[in-house]
MINUBA-249551 format. One record per residue (C-alpha): x, y, z; residue number from 1. Coordinates in nm, 2 decimals. Example, Ala and Ser with C-alpha at 12.3 -4.5 7.8 and 13.67 -1.06 7.14 Angstrom:
BEGIN
1.23, -0.45, 0.78, 1
1.37, -0.11, 0.71, 2
END
This chain:
BEGIN
-0.39, -1.93, 0.77, 1
-0.58, -2.03, 0.46, 2
-0.75, -1.79, 0.21, 3
-1.09, -1.94, 0.32, 4
-1.02, -1.83, 0.68, 5
-0.91, -1.49, 0.57, 6
-1.22, -1.45, 0.35, 7
-1.43, -1.53, 0.66, 8
-1.29, -1.22, 0.85, 9
-1.56, -0.96, 0.89, 10
-1.53, -0.69, 0.62, 11
-1.32, -0.91, 0.38, 12
-1.37, -0.86, 0.01, 13
-1.31, -1.14, -0.24, 14
-1.29, -1.15, -0.61, 15
-1.27, -1.45, -0.85, 16
-1.04, -1.44, -1.15, 17
-1.01, -1.70, -1.43, 18
-0.94, -1.75, -1.79, 19
-1.25, -1.78, -2.01, 20
-1.49, -1.79, -1.71, 21
-1.35, -2.13, -1.58, 22
-1.57, -2.29, -1.31, 23
-1.25, -2.32, -1.10, 24
-1.12, -1.96, -1.06, 25
-0.84, -1.82, -0.86, 26
-0.95, -1.63, -0.55, 27
-0.81, -1.30, -0.43, 28
-0.91, -1.17, -0.09, 29
-0.84, -0.84, 0.09, 30
-0.92, -0.84, 0.46, 31
-0.84, -0.66, 0.78, 32
-0.55, -0.80, 0.98, 33
-0.54, -0.81, 1.36, 34
-0.19, -0.66, 1.39, 35
-0.13, -0.48, 1.06, 36
-0.33, -0.26, 0.82, 37
-0.46, -0.54, 0.60, 38
-0.37, -0.86, 0.42, 39
-0.42, -1.00, 0.07, 40
-0.45, -1.37, 0.01, 41
-0.41, -1.51, -0.34, 42
-0.52, -1.87, -0.41, 43
-0.39, -2.01, -0.74, 44
-0.63, -2.28, -0.82, 45
-0.48, -2.61, -0.93, 46
-0.70, -2.63, -1.24, 47
-0.46, -2.40, -1.43, 48
-0.73, -2.15, -1.53, 49
-0.56, -1.83, -1.41, 50
-0.63, -1.51, -1.59, 51
-0.35, -1.27, -1.67, 52
-0.41, -0.90, -1.59, 53
-0.48, -0.64, -1.33, 54
-0.71, -0.66, -1.04, 55
-0.85, -0.41, -0.78, 56
-0.98, -0.46, -0.43, 57
-1.11, -0.21, -0.18, 58
-1.19, -0.24, 0.19, 59
-1.27, 0.12, 0.27, 60
-1.19, 0.47, 0.15, 61
-0.82, 0.44, 0.23, 62
-0.75, 0.07, 0.16, 63
-0.76, 0.04, -0.22, 64
-0.52, -0.24, -0.34, 65
-0.42, -0.30, -0.70, 66
-0.24, -0.60, -0.84, 67
-0.12, -0.78, -1.15, 68
-0.11, -1.15, -1.23, 69
0.14, -1.28, -1.49, 70
0.05, -1.63, -1.60, 71
0.33, -1.89, -1.64, 72
0.47, -2.19, -1.47, 73
0.29, -2.08, -1.15, 74
0.15, -1.73, -1.14, 75
0.37, -1.42, -1.07, 76
0.15, -1.20, -0.86, 77
0.24, -0.84, -0.76, 78
0.03, -0.65, -0.50, 79
0.05, -0.27, -0.47, 80
-0.10, -0.11, -0.16, 81
-0.22, 0.25, -0.15, 82
0.01, 0.54, -0.09, 83
0.15, 0.55, 0.26, 84
0.14, 0.17, 0.29, 85
0.38, -0.10, 0.19, 86
0.40, -0.48, 0.17, 87
0.60, -0.65, 0.45, 88
0.85, -0.79, 0.42, 89
0.94, -0.57, 0.12, 90
1.08, -0.85, -0.09, 91
0.73, -1.02, -0.09, 92
0.55, -0.76, -0.30, 93
0.58, -0.99, -0.60, 94
0.55, -1.37, -0.53, 95
0.56, -1.67, -0.76, 96
0.26, -1.89, -0.66, 97
0.25, -2.25, -0.79, 98
-0.08, -2.41, -0.90, 99
-0.27, -2.52, -0.59, 100
-0.09, -2.29, -0.36, 101
-0.15, -1.96, -0.17, 102
0.04, -1.65, -0.10, 103
-0.04, -1.40, 0.17, 104
0.07, -1.03, 0.13, 105
0.08, -0.83, 0.46, 106
0.01, -0.46, 0.43, 107
0.17, -0.23, 0.69, 108
0.19, 0.15, 0.75, 109
-0.05, 0.42, 0.68, 110
-0.03, 0.79, 0.74, 111
-0.17, 0.93, 1.06, 112
END
């Protein structure tokens, strides 16, 4: 699935993040998932205009996701779900995303 398709899911929230307000920003989308709690899609634009720093996304009162982008040769992106949730598989909470590529972070769990 692409980030555009994920952004088109009802209820999805997208932010744009770039260095010096570049006209070609990276996109970060938090959306519901049909099988799991939610999903985050990060598109690292090929224009090399990524911004380093934190980001926050919120779907509803319980799904508040934070993250951090470390700019380098590709972006090292870490997504942190709210308490009671986790990224699946666990070793994908931090992913290296080359320019022009995407990464999808699946959020599972939740307290009943």
